[in-house]
ROKOL-840495 format. One line per 3 residues: their letters; for each residue x, y, z of C-alpha. Coordinates in pm, 1 decimal. Example, Ala and Ser with C-alpha at 12.3 -4.5 7.8 and 13.67 -1.06 7.14 Angstrom:
<atoms>
AS> 1230.0/-450.0/780.0 | 1367.0/-106.0/714.0
</atoms>
This chain:
<atoms>
MTA> -1694.6/5735.0/-5811.0 | -1687.8/6068.4/-6000.6 | -1656.8/6383.6/-5788.9
MDK> -1945.6/6639.2/-5826.7 | -1887.8/7004.3/-5891.3 | -1998.8/7256.2/-5630.6
ITE> -2334.1/7343.5/-5795.6 | -2437.1/6980.7/-5846.3 | -2349.2/6903.8/-5485.3
EIA> -2567.3/7187.2/-5355.0 | -2864.3/7066.5/-5565.7 | -2821.2/6711.8/-5430.7
HFI> -2824.2/6835.8/-5069.9 | -3139.9/7037.2/-5138.7 | -3319.6/6738.3/-5290.7
GLF> -3227.6/6524.1/-4990.6 | -3351.2/6783.6/-4745.8 | -3674.1/6814.9/-4944.1
HTT> -3744.1/6440.3/-4924.3 | -3686.4/6442.4/-4547.9 | -3937.1/6723.4/-4500.5
VEE> -4197.8/6541.6/-4714.0 | -4159.4/6222.7/-4499.1 | -4213.2/6416.6/-4175.8
ARQ> -4530.7/6568.0/-4316.9 | -4662.7/6228.0/-4413.9 | -4605.6/6094.3/-4062.4
RDA> -4789.9/6383.7/-3902.7 | -5079.9/6325.5/-4138.0 | -5108.8/5950.4/-4039.1
YPD> -5071.3/5998.2/-3663.7 | -5435.3/6097.0/-3581.1 | -5567.8/5775.3/-3741.6
FSY> -5320.3/5568.6/-3537.4 | -5407.9/5743.4/-3211.8 | -5775.0/5645.6/-3232.8
HTQ> -5685.4/5276.2/-3185.4 | -5445.9/5323.8/-2889.9 | -5534.7/5286.2/-2520.3
KDH> -5505.9/5625.1/-2361.4 | -5390.7/5479.8/-2028.3 | -5078.3/5348.7/-2187.2
LHT> -4989.3/5683.3/-2326.5 | -4938.3/5839.0/-1983.8 | -4656.8/5759.2/-1740.1
EPF> -4627.9/5834.1/-1374.0 | -4427.8/6143.3/-1298.0 | -4073.3/6075.9/-1178.8
ISS> -4026.0/6171.3/-817.8 | -3668.2/6201.7/-706.3 | -3588.7/6095.7/-350.6
TFD> -3291.2/6163.1/-135.6 | -3086.8/5883.9/35.7 | -2952.7/5938.2/380.2
APY> -2770.3/5688.5/604.7 | -2701.0/5863.9/933.0 | -2570.4/5538.0/1093.8
EFL> -2208.6/5450.8/1156.7 | -2118.1/5088.0/1067.6 | -1922.6/4934.2/1353.9
GFD> -1898.4/4574.3/1225.4 | -2122.3/4267.1/1253.3 | -2298.6/4233.1/1587.7
PDV> -2581.6/3972.3/1596.4 | -2679.0/4088.0/1948.1 | -2705.2/3724.7/2070.1
FYK> -2631.0/3687.0/2438.5 | -2658.7/3301.7/2451.0 | -2351.4/3104.7/2550.4
APA> -2329.0/2725.7/2549.8 | -2308.6/2581.5/2903.0 | -1981.6/2420.8/3005.5
YLR> -1952.9/2056.0/3109.9 | -2010.3/2032.6/3479.9 | -1825.1/1707.5/3554.1
PLE> -1745.5/1472.0/3266.8 | -1717.4/1104.5/3345.1 | -1374.6/946.1/3298.9
HPS> -1366.0/660.1/3056.2 | -1087.3/418.8/2960.0 | -897.0/514.4/2649.4
FAS> -674.6/333.6/2402.5 | -314.8/456.6/2417.4 | -438.5/817.1/2434.1
WQH> -568.6/786.9/2077.6 | -940.8/754.5/2139.4 | -1160.9/886.2/2417.9
HPP> -1526.0/846.2/2490.5 | -1735.7/1157.2/2431.3 | -1808.8/1300.7/2778.0
ILV> -2141.6/1217.3/2938.9 | -2291.6/1518.9/3114.7 | -2366.1/1476.7/3482.3
VRD> -2613.8/1713.0/3645.7 | -2542.2/1831.0/3998.3 | -2758.1/1719.3/4285.3
DSP> -2917.1/2066.2/4309.3 | -3024.2/2060.8/3941.4 | -3392.9/2046.0/3850.9
YFP> -3563.0/1705.3/3853.7 | -3697.4/1561.6/3528.1 | -4020.5/1368.9/3589.3
PEQ> -4047.5/1031.6/3413.6 | -4325.8/1159.7/3186.6 | -4097.2/1437.5/3058.0
TEE> -3789.0/1219.9/3034.0 | -3908.0/1026.6/2728.6 | -3992.7/1351.0/2548.3
ILP> -3658.4/1514.5/2624.3 | -3431.3/1213.8/2568.2 | -3603.4/935.1/2371.2
GAR> -3475.2/589.0/2448.7 | -3306.6/691.1/2775.7 | -3387.1/596.7/3134.2
IGQ> -3294.8/877.8/3372.9 | -3271.6/890.5/3745.9 | -3302.4/1196.7/3966.0
AFT> -2943.8/1313.7/3926.9 | -2826.2/1222.9/3577.3 | -2895.1/1299.4/3213.3
VPP> -2749.9/1106.5/2916.3 | -2762.2/1251.1/2564.5 | -2888.8/1030.8/2280.1
IEP> -2621.8/844.0/2082.6 | -2591.2/726.3/1723.8 | -2507.6/367.3/1622.9
PGS> -2189.1/294.4/1424.5 | -2226.6/186.3/1064.4 | -2065.7/-112.6/897.9
VVN> -1724.7/-66.9/734.6 | -1632.3/-289.1/439.9 | -1321.8/-238.9/223.0
YII> -1233.2/-476.2/-60.9 | -902.4/-375.3/-220.6 | -705.0/-561.8/-487.1
QAA> -372.2/-422.3/-608.8 | -194.6/-600.1/-892.1 | 121.9/-496.2/-1076.9
SLS> 266.0/-684.1/-1373.1 | 588.9/-612.2/-1561.5 | 774.3/-796.9/-1836.7
DDD> 1124.5/-664.1/-1905.3 | 1278.4/-942.0/-2114.6 | 1557.5/-752.3/-2292.7
TFN> 1775.1/-859.2/-2583.3 | 2102.5/-675.5/-2645.2 | 2425.6/-712.0/-2842.1
VGG> 2707.3/-466.3/-2771.0 | 3080.0/-445.3/-2829.6 | 3112.4/-536.2/-3197.9
SNL> 3159.2/-912.5/-3164.5 | 2989.7/-970.4/-3501.3 | 2798.0/-1255.8/-3341.0
EFH> 2435.4/-1329.4/-3263.8 | 2309.7/-1512.5/-2956.4 | 1991.6/-1719.7/-2996.0
PDP> 1937.2/-1942.0/-2689.6 | 1608.3/-2106.5/-2609.9 | 1390.8/-1846.6/-2435.4
VND> 1304.3/-1892.8/-2070.6 | 951.3/-2022.6/-2034.7 | 748.5/-1842.6/-1767.4
AAL> 530.3/-2151.7/-1731.7 | 794.6/-2306.6/-1504.5 | 785.8/-2000.0/-1279.4
LKA> 407.3/-2004.8/-1259.1 | 406.1/-2378.2/-1190.5 | 653.9/-2331.6/-905.7
ADD> 447.3/-2046.6/-760.2 | 131.8/-2259.3/-778.4 | 306.3/-2543.1/-594.3
VLS> 424.0/-2306.1/-321.5 | 80.1/-2153.3/-271.3 | -85.8/-2494.3/-270.1
HAP> 124.0/-2598.9/31.4 | 9.0/-2298.6/235.1 | -211.9/-2406.5/526.2
IGH> -501.1/-2173.3/437.4 | -473.4/-2172.9/57.5 | -627.3/-1874.5/-117.3
PEM> -980.4/-1805.6/12.5 | -1223.8/-1637.4/-221.7 | -1339.5/-1287.9/-139.9
PGS> -1668.5/-1316.4/56.1 | -1971.4/-1133.5/-74.0 | -2209.4/-1158.9/222.5
SAE> -2218.2/-1207.9/597.8 | -2286.0/-1580.5/555.9 | -1988.8/-1621.0/320.0
LID> -1771.0/-1422.6/559.7 | -1861.1/-1657.6/845.7 | -1786.9/-1958.2/622.0
VIN> -1442.2/-1817.8/537.9 | -1357.6/-1766.1/906.0 | -1479.8/-2114.4/1000.5
DIA> -1288.3/-2276.4/711.4 | -965.0/-2098.7/804.9 | -1010.7/-2196.3/1170.1
FQL> -1060.5/-2560.6/1068.1 | -753.8/-2560.3/838.6 | -530.2/-2405.0/1102.6
KAL> -653.3/-2646.3/1368.5 | -569.1/-2942.0/1143.9 | -228.0/-2798.0/1054.1
VAA> -35.4/-2997.0/1315.4 | -170.1/-3328.1/1185.8 | -107.1/-3238.4/820.1
PGS> 143.1/-3450.7/619.7 | 497.4/-3329.2/565.1 | 578.2/-3051.6/321.3
PME> 874.4/-3032.1/78.6 | 955.5/-2699.4/241.1 | 1131.3/-2637.3/568.8
TFI> 850.1/-2526.1/797.6 | 795.5/-2394.3/1147.9 | 451.6/-2409.4/1311.1
EHS> 335.6/-2252.5/1636.3 | -26.9/-2311.9/1728.7 | -174.4/-2219.7/2067.3
PVI> -449.5/-2006.5/2223.8 | -201.3/-1720.8/2274.0 | 127.6/-1640.1/2098.4
EGV> 341.9/-1348.3/2206.5 | 680.6/-1230.5/2091.4 | 893.0/-1193.2/1778.5
YVN> 974.2/-1494.8/1563.4 | 1243.5/-1486.5/1293.0 | 1267.3/-1793.9/1070.5
GEL> 1113.5/-2009.0/1340.9 | 1316.9/-1875.5/1633.4 | 1194.1/-1657.1/1919.0
VED> 1412.0/-1345.5/1944.1 | 1418.9/-1027.5/2147.0 | 1402.4/-772.5/1864.5
APK> 1297.4/-794.3/1502.8 | 1557.7/-725.6/1230.3 | 1530.0/-391.4/1051.8
LED> 1486.8/-378.5/677.0 | 1717.3/-78.8/640.1 | 2004.4/-293.5/767.9
YFS> 1966.9/-522.5/466.3 | 1818.4/-308.3/191.4 | 1777.4/58.0/103.2
FDD> 1654.7/258.2/-192.4 | 1991.1/415.5/-271.4 | 1868.6/641.5/-551.5
EEN> 1587.1/790.6/-345.7 | 1811.1/846.0/-43.6 | 2079.0/1014.0/-250.0
AEE> 1820.4/1238.9/-413.4 | 1684.8/1342.2/-73.1 | 2033.9/1416.6/52.7
NDA> 2105.7/1629.4/-252.0 | 1777.4/1818.0/-208.2 | 1849.8/1873.9/159.6
ESP> 2185.4/2036.2/88.7 | 2155.6/2405.3/153.7 | 2270.8/2671.4/-96.8
ADE> 2520.6/2792.8/160.1 | 2684.1/2451.3/164.7 | 2695.0/2448.6/-213.1
DAD> 2859.7/2789.1/-219.5 | 3114.5/2678.2/36.2 | 3197.2/2372.7/-171.0
NDD> 3235.2/2587.0/-481.8 | 3465.6/2827.4/-299.6 | 3687.9/2546.3/-180.3
AVG> 3715.4/2389.8/-524.2 | 3938.9/2574.8/-766.8 | 4019.3/2502.3/-1130.5
ADA> 4026.6/2138.3/-1228.1 | 3971.0/2028.9/-867.3 | 3622.9/2180.1/-876.2
DED> 3508.3/1928.9/-1134.0 | 3614.2/1620.9/-941.9 | 3300.1/1608.9/-725.0
DGP> 3054.1/1701.2/-999.5 | 2901.6/1369.6/-1107.8 | 3085.5/1052.7/-1207.4
PPN> 3448.9/1068.9/-1315.2 | 3510.1/1121.2/-1686.3 | 3584.1/818.1/-1901.2
VVI> 3841.7/1012.9/-2106.2 | 4154.6/1162.8/-1946.6 | 4395.9/1394.9/-2131.3
SED> 4737.9/1399.0/-1971.9 | 4984.2/1689.3/-1973.7 | 5180.6/1543.5/-2265.4
GSI> 4861.4/1532.3/-2474.7 | 4809.6/1158.4/-2462.6 | 4449.6/1036.7/-2435.8
TID> 4341.4/754.1/-2207.0 | 3994.6/602.4/-2244.4 | 3825.6/405.7/-1969.7
NSV> 3800.0/63.6/-2131.7 | 3525.5/-109.9/-1935.4 | 3208.5/-318.3/-1969.9
ELI> 2929.7/-305.2/-1711.6 | 2607.7/-509.5/-1708.3 | 2320.1/-486.5/-1460.3
AGD> 2069.1/-755.8/-1547.4 | 1917.9/-794.8/-1198.9 | 1869.7/-546.2/-913.1
NTV> 1491.3/-567.8/-938.9 | 1278.7/-455.6/-644.0 | 915.7/-549.4/-572.5
VNQ> 731.9/-431.0/-262.2 | 390.4/-498.6/-110.4 | 307.3/-286.2/193.4
AVV> -20.3/-270.3/385.4 | -120.1/-120.6/721.5 | -467.9/-159.7/874.6
KNL> -561.9/17.9/1199.4 | -908.0/-89.4/1309.6 | -1035.3/122.5/1599.3
WTG> -1392.3/134.1/1474.2 | -1588.5/21.8/1779.5 | -1541.3/-150.8/2114.3
ATV> -1660.8/-143.3/2472.0 | -1562.1/-185.5/2834.0 | -1795.1/-486.4/2856.9
TAV> -1903.0/-699.8/2561.1 | -2185.9/-948.8/2615.6 | -2231.0/-1213.4/2342.3
VGD> -2537.7/-1434.3/2354.1 | -2401.7/-1677.7/2092.5 | -2046.8/-1798.7/2021.7
HVE> -1723.7/-1602.9/2025.0 | -1456.9/-1703.8/1769.4 | -1118.0/-1529.1/1763.4
INA> -841.0/-1616.1/1513.9 | -501.2/-1452.5/1468.9 | -278.1/-1608.6/1204.7
IVQ> 42.2/-1523.0/1017.5 | 141.9/-1742.8/722.2 | 479.8/-1668.7/556.8
TNA> 660.5/-1850.1/276.1 | 986.5/-1775.4/92.4 | 1085.9/-1989.8/-206.8
IWD> 1390.1/-1937.1/-429.1 | 1541.6/-2118.5/-724.9 | 1897.9/-1990.1/-770.4
TDS> 2129.4/-2228.1/-953.0 | 2372.3/-2037.3/-1174.7 | 2597.5/-2170.3/-1449.3
ITS> 2911.3/-1954.8/-1473.0 | 3190.7/-2006.1/-1723.7 | 3532.9/-2109.4/-1599.6
AID> 3685.9/-1848.2/-1829.2 | 3630.2/-1584.8/-1561.9 | 3760.0/-1779.4/-1264.5
GWN> 4013.0/-1502.7/-1210.6 | 3741.4/-1241.3/-1158.8 | 3636.6/-1128.3/-814.6
SED> 3310.6/-1272.0/-690.0 | 3076.2/-1001.8/-563.8 | 2822.5/-1261.4/-457.4
SPN> 2677.7/-1245.5/-109.4 | 2454.9/-1532.5/0.5 | 2082.8/-1515.8/-56.3
ELF> 1900.8/-1390.9/252.8 | 1554.3/-1516.7/339.5 | 1361.9/-1362.8/630.1
NIA> 1025.4/-1459.7/776.2 | 956.0/-1215.9/1061.0 | 634.5/-1236.6/1263.2
TFE> 530.8/-1039.0/1570.3 | 231.7/-1112.3/1794.1 | 162.1/-840.2/2047.4
RTD> -128.3/-776.5/2281.0 | -218.3/-515.1/2539.4 | -470.4/-556.0/2819.5
PLE> -633.3/-227.0/2929.8 | -736.5/-393.4/3257.3 | -372.2/-442.2/3353.9
EGS> -288.4/-82.1/3271.0 | -579.8/48.2/3482.2 | -646.7/14.2/3850.5
GDQ> -850.2/-302.3/3814.1 | -1206.2/-325.5/3939.8 | -1292.2/3.0/4101.3
AAA> -1451.1/8.5/4439.6 | -1823.3/54.8/4459.5 | -1772.1/360.6/4676.6
GGF> -1782.3/571.1/4362.4 | -2134.5/450.3/4297.0 | -2286.5/271.4/3999.3
PSA> -2465.4/415.6/3697.5 | -2833.1/496.6/3727.7 | -2886.1/624.5/3371.2
WAI> -2828.0/477.2/3028.8 | -2880.3/550.6/2661.8 | -2927.0/265.2/2415.3
TEI> -2868.9/263.2/2041.0 | -2959.2/-36.4/1828.3 | -2846.4/-208.5/1506.8
QGD> -3102.1/-436.6/1348.3 | -2903.1/-711.8/1174.2 | -2526.5/-764.2/1151.4
LLI> -2244.4/-519.7/1218.5 | -1951.8/-572.4/977.3 | -1597.3/-441.2/1014.1
TNW> -1417.9/-593.0/715.9 | -1090.6/-497.5/547.2 | -995.9/-745.7/272.6
LEQ> -668.4/-658.5/97.7 | -495.2/-855.0/-177.1 | -165.7/-737.1/-327.8
YVF> 13.8/-904.8/-618.5 | 333.5/-832.2/-810.9 | 437.5/-1042.8/-1109.8
MTD> 762.7/-950.1/-1283.2 | 984.9/-1118.9/-1540.5 | 1331.6/-991.7/-1630.2
NDV> 1476.4/-1273.4/-1839.1 | 1750.6/-1095.8/-2034.7 | 1944.4/-1239.7/-2329.8
GIL> 2258.3/-1064.2/-2445.4 | 2607.7/-1083.3/-2582.2 | 2883.8/-859.5/-2446.1
SSS> 3228.9/-766.8/-2571.4 | 3467.1/-476.7/-2523.6 | 3536.5/-233.1/-2807.7
GVT> 3786.0/-20.6/-2615.5 | 3537.4/232.2/-2473.1 | 3308.6/260.8/-2172.7
TSV> 3011.8/30.6/-2220.2 | 2721.8/22.1/-1975.6 | 2405.0/-186.0/-2013.6
IAG> 2121.8/-166.8/-1760.4 | 1872.2/-438.9/-1846.1 | 1719.6/-469.8/-1496.0
DNT> 1686.1/-229.5/-1203.8 | 1305.5/-237.1/-1218.6 | 1085.1/-134.2/-924.5
SVN> 720.1/-219.8/-859.4 | 532.1/-116.7/-544.8 | 182.6/-178.3/-404.8
QTS> 90.8/22.5/-96.0 | -227.8/57.4/111.1 | -296.2/225.1/446.3
IFE> -633.6/216.4/626.9 | -711.1/394.3/954.2 | -1062.3/347.8/1097.8
LGF> -1138.7/554.8/1406.2 | -1501.2/537.5/1515.6 | -1714.8/488.3/1826.8
SFD> -1667.0/346.8/2174.3 | -1926.7/229.8/2423.8 | -1952.0/119.4/2781.9
LII> -2153.2/-189.3/2692.8 | -2207.3/-381.4/2368.6 | -2469.5/-656.7/2366.3
VGG> -2459.7/-896.1/2069.2 | -2773.6/-1100.3/2013.4 | -2595.8/-1340.5/1775.0
SLY> -2230.1/-1447.1/1762.8 | -1904.1/-1254.2/1742.9 | -1634.5/-1345.4/1488.8
DAN> -1295.5/-1177.2/1517.0 | -1016.8/-1268.6/1272.3 | -681.1/-1110.7/1183.4
IIH> -495.6/-1293.5/906.5 | -175.1/-1205.1/719.3 | -63.6/-1430.0/431.8
QTN> 272.3/-1350.0/264.9 | 449.4/-1532.2/-19.2 | 771.1/-1466.6/-214.2
VLF> 875.2/-1676.7/-515.8 | 1198.5/-1603.7/-709.3 | 1354.8/-1772.5/-1012.9
DND> 1715.0/-1653.2/-1055.0 | 1883.1/-1927.2/-1262.7 | 2149.3/-1743.7/-1464.7
VVG> 2379.5/-1865.5/-1740.9 | 2699.7/-1671.3/-1808.8 | 2909.4/-1843.1/-2076.9
AVS> 3209.4/-1750.9/-2290.4 | 3249.0/-1780.5/-2665.3 | 3555.9/-1977.8/-2772.2
GFE> 3863.6/-1757.7/-2756.4 | 3728.6/-1518.9/-2490.5 | 3995.3/-1394.5/-2250.8
TTG> 4057.7/-1095.5/-2026.6 | 4363.4/-959.5/-1848.3 | 4195.5/-665.5/-1679.5
QGS> 4006.8/-660.4/-1353.0 | 3666.6/-826.3/-1344.4 | 3386.3/-897.9/-1099.1
IGS> 3066.9/-1099.5/-1122.1 | 2762.7/-1131.9/-897.5 | 2479.1/-1371.4/-971.0
SGN> 2312.2/-1418.4/-629.9 | 2277.7/-1186.1/-330.3 | 1896.6/-1185.5/-340.7
LLW> 1677.0/-1073.4/-49.8 | 1338.8/-1231.2/25.7 | 1168.1/-1048.4/312.5
NQA> 834.0/-1123.2/480.9 | 745.4/-915.8/786.6 | 407.8/-920.4/963.5
HIY> 279.1/-767.1/1286.3 | -55.1/-833.6/1458.4 | -135.5/-608.6/1754.8
NVG> -452.0/-675.8/1956.5 | -612.1/-450.1/2215.2 | -786.3/-669.9/2470.1
GAD> -661.3/-926.1/2719.0 | -639.6/-1290.8/2618.6 | -802.9/-1392.9/2950.1
RFG> -1086.6/-1140.9/2938.3 | -1354.2/-1405.5/2869.9 | -1616.9/-1530.7/3112.5
ELP> -1959.2/-1694.2/3115.6 | -2256.1/-1474.1/3031.5 | -2433.3/-1371.5/3355.3
SAY> -2808.5/-1416.8/3367.9 | -2862.0/-1042.3/3408.7 | -2696.7/-977.6/3069.4
LDA> -2893.3/-1258.6/2905.8 | -3217.5/-1109.7/3040.8 | -3115.4/-766.7/2908.8
AND> -3042.8/-913.7/2563.8 | -3377.8/-1094.5/2555.4 | -3556.5/-777.2/2667.7
MAA> -3392.5/-571.6/2391.0 | -3475.6/-838.9/2134.9 | -3839.3/-798.7/2238.1
GGR> -3825.1/-421.4/2203.3 | -3751.9/-329.4/2564.0 | -3488.6/-86.0/2680.4
DLS> -3442.6/-167.5/3048.2 | -3120.9/-261.7/3226.1 | -3150.7/-453.5/3550.6
KGV> -2960.9/-390.5/3869.4 | -2745.2/-693.6/3795.6 | -2605.4/-516.8/3487.8
LTD> -2572.1/-173.6/3644.2 | -2383.6/-308.1/3946.2 | -2119.7/-484.9/3737.9
PAF> -1783.0/-388.1/3896.9 | -1660.7/-281.7/3551.4 | -1909.8/10.0/3565.7
AGL> -1820.4/126.2/3916.8 | -1774.6/501.7/3929.8 | -1970.9/573.5/3613.0
GGL> -2275.0/798.6/3622.7 | -2434.9/670.7/3302.0 | -2387.5/403.2/3034.9
RVL> -2359.8/422.1/2659.0 | -2504.6/96.3/2527.3 | -2498.8/-58.3/2178.4
YIS> -2731.7/-347.3/2099.4 | -2669.2/-561.9/1786.9 | -2953.3/-796.5/1706.7
GDF> -2748.7/-1008.9/1462.3 | -2381.0/-1107.6/1445.1 | -2075.5/-893.3/1503.1
LNI> -1820.8/-971.2/1225.2 | -1471.5/-825.2/1253.7 | -1216.1/-955.2/1000.9
QYI> -890.9/-805.3/875.1 | -733.9/-1007.4/592.5 | -411.0/-916.4/410.8
SQT> -265.9/-1133.1/132.7 | 66.7/-1034.6/-29.4 | 230.9/-1226.2/-315.0
NIV> 551.4/-1152.3/-509.6 | 647.8/-1367.5/-809.1 | 969.7/-1271.1/-991.3
GDS> 1158.2/-1443.8/-1271.4 | 1513.9/-1318.2/-1334.1 | 1685.6/-1594.2/-1533.5
DQI> 1944.0/-1422.9/-1752.9 | 2149.4/-1575.4/-2036.6 | 2470.0/-1384.5/-2110.9
ALA> 2742.6/-1463.0/-2366.1 | 3090.0/-1310.1/-2331.5 | 3283.4/-1255.3/-2654.4
MNA> 3569.6/-1058.3/-2807.6 | 3552.3/-763.4/-3044.5 | 3574.7/-888.7/-3404.4
LDP> 3816.0/-621.9/-3536.2 | 4020.0/-518.6/-3232.9 | 3994.7/-758.6/-2937.9
QTD> 4037.3/-577.4/-2605.8 | 4174.4/-809.0/-2339.4 | 4262.8/-540.9/-2083.7
AAW> 3907.0/-414.6/-2033.6 | 3756.9/-399.9/-1682.5 | 3439.4/-609.1/-1649.9
TVS> 3148.0/-585.8/-1403.9 | 2858.9/-829.5/-1445.7 | 2558.4/-844.0/-1208.1
TGA> 2265.4/-1078.2/-1269.3 | 2124.6/-1114.2/-916.0 | 2066.9/-879.3/-618.6
NAL> 1687.7/-885.8/-644.9 | 1470.3/-779.5/-349.6 | 1122.9/-922.0/-283.1
INN> 961.3/-746.5/13.8 | 626.5/-800.0/189.0 | 541.7/-584.2/489.9
AAI> 203.7/-589.5/666.9 | 65.9/-475.4/1002.8 | -277.1/-503.8/1167.1
LDF> -388.5/-311.7/1474.8 | -721.4/-449.6/1597.4 | -934.5/-311.2/1881.1
DSF> -1124.7/-592.4/2055.9 | -1222.0/-477.3/2404.6 | -1140.9/-231.6/2681.9
GHT> -1224.9/-486.6/2949.9 | -1437.0/-800.9/2987.4 | -1615.7/-1022.2/2733.1
YVG> -1902.0/-1249.8/2842.6 | -1996.0/-1539.5/2614.9 | -2322.3/-1733.6/2628.7
GQQ> -2221.1/-2002.2/2376.1 | -1882.0/-2152.4/2294.7 | -1562.9/-1949.7/2311.3
YSE> -1277.1/-2039.1/2071.4 | -944.0/-1856.7/2052.7 | -646.3/-1970.8/1847.2
ETL> -330.5/-1801.8/1724.6 | -117.4/-1964.4/1454.6 | 224.5/-1892.2/1307.1
FQA> 338.5/-2074.4/991.9 | 682.9/-1995.9/848.7 | 829.2/-2188.3/555.9
ELI> 1118.3/-2158.3/314.5 | 1223.4/-2351.9/7.6 | 1571.5/-2323.9/-144.6
SHQ> 1601.3/-2527.8/-463.1 | 1936.1/-2618.6/-618.5 | 1799.6/-2816.1/-910.9
PDL> 1634.0/-2589.2/-1166.5 | 1430.5/-2745.1/-1444.0 | 1594.1/-2532.3/-1712.1
LTG> 1935.4/-2420.7/-1836.4 | 2142.9/-2703.9/-1695.2 | 2478.8/-2809.6/-1833.4
DPD> 2810.4/-2646.5/-1923.6 | 2752.7/-2273.9/-1988.2 | 3022.8/-2249.5/-2258.0
TLV> 2868.5/-2533.6/-2452.0 | 2523.0/-2379.6/-2427.6 | 2653.1/-2041.1/-2541.4
NEA> 2857.6/-2166.9/-2835.7 | 2567.1/-2377.6/-2959.8 | 2349.9/-2065.6/-2967.7
VVF> 2606.0/-1830.2/-3126.8 | 2614.2/-1762.3/-3502.5 | 2806.5/-1514.9/-3717.8
LDD> 2632.3/-1210.7/-3857.3 | 2854.5/-1164.3/-4165.6 | 3072.8/-1432.6/-4320.8
SML> 3297.1/-1166.9/-4478.2 | 3430.4/-1084.6/-4132.9 | 3570.8/-1436.0/-4088.3
DGE> 3943.3/-1382.3/-4121.8 | 4232.6/-1568.7/-3973.5 | 4205.1/-1422.0/-3625.8
FEE> 3853.4/-1543.5/-3570.7 | 3928.2/-1881.0/-3724.4 | 4183.6/-1927.7/-3450.6
MGV> 3904.6/-1896.6/-3196.2 | 3765.4/-2224.8/-3320.7 | 3417.7/-2091.2/-3396.7
TPA> 3260.6/-2283.4/-3682.5 | 3084.4/-2044.0/-3920.7 | 2717.2/-2112.7/-3986.2
EQD> 2499.1/-2028.7/-4279.3 | 2328.2/-1702.3/-4189.1 | 2096.9/-1474.9/-4377.8
NGH> 2193.1/-1112.1/-4416.8 | 2135.3/-941.3/-4084.3 | 2209.7/-623.0/-3898.5
YQN> 2538.5/-552.7/-3730.7 | 2364.5/-523.1/-3393.5 | 2052.2/-682.4/-3263.7
DGL> 1997.8/-445.4/-2976.8 | 1662.3/-491.1/-2807.3 | 1749.8/-199.8/-2579.8
QHV> 1752.5/41.4/-2876.5 | 2131.0/79.8/-2877.8 | 2194.5/147.4/-2510.9
LG> 2570.2/169.4/-2559.8 | 2851.1/352.4/-2382.3
</atoms>
């Protein structure tokens, strides 16, 4: 852009100002024509009136100026409670000098209630059905292949077939007295499951013999703690046999206060301060400058942990008196099975090593416990306290279901294949140490009543079914020429199979009686739409001292079932070959080999609320409690039998024929034709020390 001189710039400004003036004149000339077509009302606006704002009030905070206060309870009735966990909502009792509610006003004030001159009962809500179907399944395959230590060998044994493990598990489950019931999808199917289980348990005594060592206890009532078929005073504690060491150590480290850490640091000076910080070093430099390396080989091919844990606390509904027009069926059953196949083939080349093996431990622990609220109370109260003259009734049309169906499964395989040798350094291989956990906790806290009337039948079942199956058939063989002069230890067993179950019932075993005619008449009246309770019901000694009754009527069946099934299936059959380093054999290395120490744990507990007092039955009453404990210890595995050294040497081949010099020829290993391969076939992605 070219700059203008001063004169040209002044002319340009003048021309621009001239055009602006011309445009304003044109607009003024066109405005009168535009104004003729415009509504005049829209051209005028209301004058703006300014107003002043004044707030001469002082804000003192929110005050709704409501003088109503809720009346306090005058005298709440005392009701039985369960272990101080659950109490009835208080029923208000009006004093004798309170106003009288005429019968015609009673129905309007409290629908569904019958009220005498001195009592009022608030309306109540019926409990709903509770149904939980939970399936937890965990599956893990950790079949590792590793080759460490520079042996210049490859190990190719026949792989372990999981079909044998599954076949063994199927055989174990098939010998269980109740099998594996299918999950019910309706009330009718739920009743069929309970009846089928009751029939199977009843026929258990007459069943043919089982290949497992079994213990069976079958009677109307079982009480006490049973461990592997023996009645004991106290149940064993899991922490005495197993602990999660890593988690406990981590918690202890987290719990250490900074002050303690500072004190430890102050006490440690120089080289001494490093002694407690982590594991010891594998390289030590002495004062003369010589270097010593920790020459060791460590293998952990087992140490697997699987856990199923379930707790169900059913306090959903119950009553002081339960009246059942139909049948009453009660079943409590614990079924526990431990099965282990642990036949190891260990080379004689390591006979001088220390054996870290502890025996396999199998525990079936079952506890049946029951509390009777009538024994804890004062018994039947005297009629001097009076009987109720008021009641409120709530109704359920159809069935009431309280169902918790839990199934927990863990399937794990850890069939490792590896070849180990020492190369003069610290070598550590962890091919196991897996953990799998299923955990469920249910707590149902609901409603309680003074009287429950069931128009149909009542089914009450608590069932715990636990199974552990372990395959731990290990082969540890030595390649020809393998030898060690250093310390060594091996552990191939030491497995723990743990089943623990606890069924706790609230309600006496002898609480049952025949259904009185007064209760049958009340049930028939409610079925027809009535809401009256006769004197025969109100004067039941169980209600003595109460001013009013809370009543639940169920027109159909009352179904209460808690079912827990826990299954652990683990295969840990390892195949390990021990060899020497191809270039520099190290005979003085320290060896630690562990292929066992697996833990299979099932832990389940059921707390079931049946009744605060009496149960009257109009039909048949059936109560059975069953304990089934079995264990199978097999010493004849279907796989990997024979001399371990022979099996290992048949599966070993050389990686590189150029490495076959005189030293290896002395070992007596026959070279085999082998395609070019890698120096290491490490399925653990070179987990070396």
